[in-house]
N, C-alpha and C positions, 0 to 999 in steps of 0.2 A: 483448650480441645488440641488434641494431638494433630500436628501436621501431617498430610498424605499427599502424595502425587510426585511430580517428576520436576526438575528445576534444571533448564539448559544455561549455562553459563561457561563461556571462555573456552568453548568446543568441547565440553564435556556434558552429559546428562547425569543427574544425580536421582536416584530412587530415595524419597523421604518418607520416611514413618515415624516421626517425633525426632528422628535423628537420621543422618546419612547412612542408610541401609547398602548402597552398593553405588558404584560409578562405572561408565562406561563412554567411549568417545563418541560424539554427537551423531557421525556417520554410521557408526556401526548400531547405534540404538535406533535409527529410521530405518535401516535395513531389517532390523528385529520387529520394528512396529510393522513394517509391511507384512511380515508373516503371521500377525497376531489375528487375520481374518480380513475378507474383503469389506471394503468401506469403513474400517476402523479409524476413529477419530481420536486423537489425543490433543487436549488442551493441554500447555505449558505455562507456568507462570512466568511474567515478563514484567520487568522493571522499565527501564529507560529505553530498551531497545532489546531486539532478538526475536527468536523464532517463539511464536505466540501459539500455534496449533500446526499438525500434519496430521495428513490422512493419505490413504492409498488405496486402490482397487482398479481391477480390469487393465493392470499394465500401465497404470498412470498414478502419478504422485501429487500432491498438493502441499506446498509450504505456503505458511501465512508468517509473515515479518511484520513485527510491530516496529513502526519508524520513530516512536517517542514523540514529545511534544516541543523539544528543545529549538530555538532558531535554526534554518537552515537556509543555505544561498540558494535560490532558484534562478537560473540564466535563461534569458529569453531573447529571441532573434526577432526584430521588428522588419528584417527584409529591407531596410533601406538601402543596402549596399555599402553603407558608410563604416569606418572605423568603429564608431560608437552604436552600431547597430545592434550590438549584443550588450544588455544590461544585466546588473545582477540585483537581486531583492532578496533581502533578509525576512524570511516568513517565518510564521510559526504555524505548524500544523495542528489541527484537532487531533483526537485519538485516531492515528490512521494506520492502516492496515495493508500492506503488500501482498497479494497473492501471486503465488508464481506455480504454473503448472507445469509437469513435465510427463512426458511420454517416453516411454522405454530409456528411462535414464537421461533424457534430453530436454532442455526448456521448449516449451510450445509457445507459451503465451503469459501475460500477467494482467493482473486487474490491481485497482485501489480503490478502497473505501474507508469511510469513517465511521466512529459510533461515537454516542452520546457520553458513553463510560469505557472503560477497558474491557475486552471480551475476558470472562470468565467461563462460562458454561457452553459457548458457541452459539446459545438460543437467542443471543442478542441481535438487534436489528442494525443493518448496516446500510451505509448510503454510499453512492458512487462519488467520490471526491472530485468536485467540480474544477478541474484545471484543464490549460489545452493539452492536445495531443490524448484525450481522455474521452470516450464516447460516453452516451448516456446510460450505457450499461456497465461502466466502470473498466470497460477494457482499454488497456494501452498501446498507443501506436508507439513503438521503439525504433522505428526505421529499418535498417537492413542489419541492426546487430543481430549476432548469433553466438551461443557459448561454444566453448572449445569441448569439442565431443569426447575428447580423452579426461576431461576433468570430471570429480565426482559430483553426485547431485547436490552436495552441501557447497561444492566450489562453484558450480553452476549457479546456485542461488545466490550466493555470495556478489559473484561478479554481475548477476542481472540487477541486484540491488544497487550496486556500486555505479553501473551503467547509467540506470535512472536517475539516481540522484546528482550524478555528475555530468547529465546531458543537457543540452541547450534546446529548450521548448520554443515552438513556434505556432504557427495559425492554420496548421492542417486542419484539425480537429477543433470546432468551435460550438458547442452543445452547452456550454457550462454558465452562460451570462445570468440566465433568469434563475439559477439555482444558488446563487451566491448569498452569503449573509448582505443585509442592507447596508453594512457599514464598509464593505470593500465592493459593491455592484456598482459598475461605471455607468450603467444605465439608470442609475440614481444619484449621478452626480450632478451638483447644481449647473455645471457647464456641458452637460450632455448634450448632443445634438443629434438628431437621426442618421445623418449622414456620414458618421463616424466609421472609420474602417476597423476591421476586426483587430488589425494590429494597433490601432490606437486604443480600442477597447480593452485589448488583453494589457497593454502599457499601463493605462489606468487603473485597472483592476489589480495589477500586481504592486504598483506604487501606493495604492491605498491600502492594499494587504501589509506592505512593510511597515507602513506607518501604526497600522492598528495593532502590527506584532510588538510594537515597543510598549505598548500599555500594559499596565498591571491587569487590568481586567479582560478576561480572555472573550473572543467573539463568541457569540452564539450562533451555532451552525445548527439550522433547523432541518430535520429529515425532510427530503421529498420523493415522490413518487411510491412505487410499490415497496413495502420494506423485504431487503434481502437479509438472508442469513447464512452463516456458514454452509448450513445443509443444503440451502437451494444452490449455493455455489457448487458443493459437492456432486448435488445430482446432475447438474450442467455440465461438469468438466470431467467427472470421474465416471458417470453413468447413475441413471436413476437407481434409488435402491429397491429392493425387490420385498 
């Protein structure tokens, strides 16, 4: 079967039809994509990381970044005020997608979701990734960070992604405990007590996740709540389709 589509790699986007037919700088490609028509959605092949989808409409833009499944270091501050208050945890994500929404070429907000398999068509179900600082709808609280307004859209997306992955999580938002896989749910830990603080719950959860990430068998992440798709997220952030 002849391969067709687009491939984003190393700052370039390649048009594929059996072979490479054309190439253009990634930033220029997204500018062209915005002119294809209102609410146009482009799904891009993605391997270990990179842009998985792009959409635009009503002066707004959506980038979807695949974060891959390799080990990542997640920092957590339990706010004890001591030198060891910040702990590092090596965790392996499920198929995780970071959504970044821009308005007038400036980052407005972000969301983070996972799927059972890698996205191909955009019709696959997504579930908010249960993390501290992420609410039940998948919206990310990233503090007072803001992008450099002089940066390109691609530069802002890269800066937001880097900020999220390198930031220190805390206990400002905690709605994730009942949505975790059994093996890393602190409320199902044999030593769990109802009086545990959210900081202790988060520390236990991340420690359990770190241990599970060292196993060859991946964690089983079950969907929860109402299924979400890229289409529903486009309707929410880019304006409902007509």
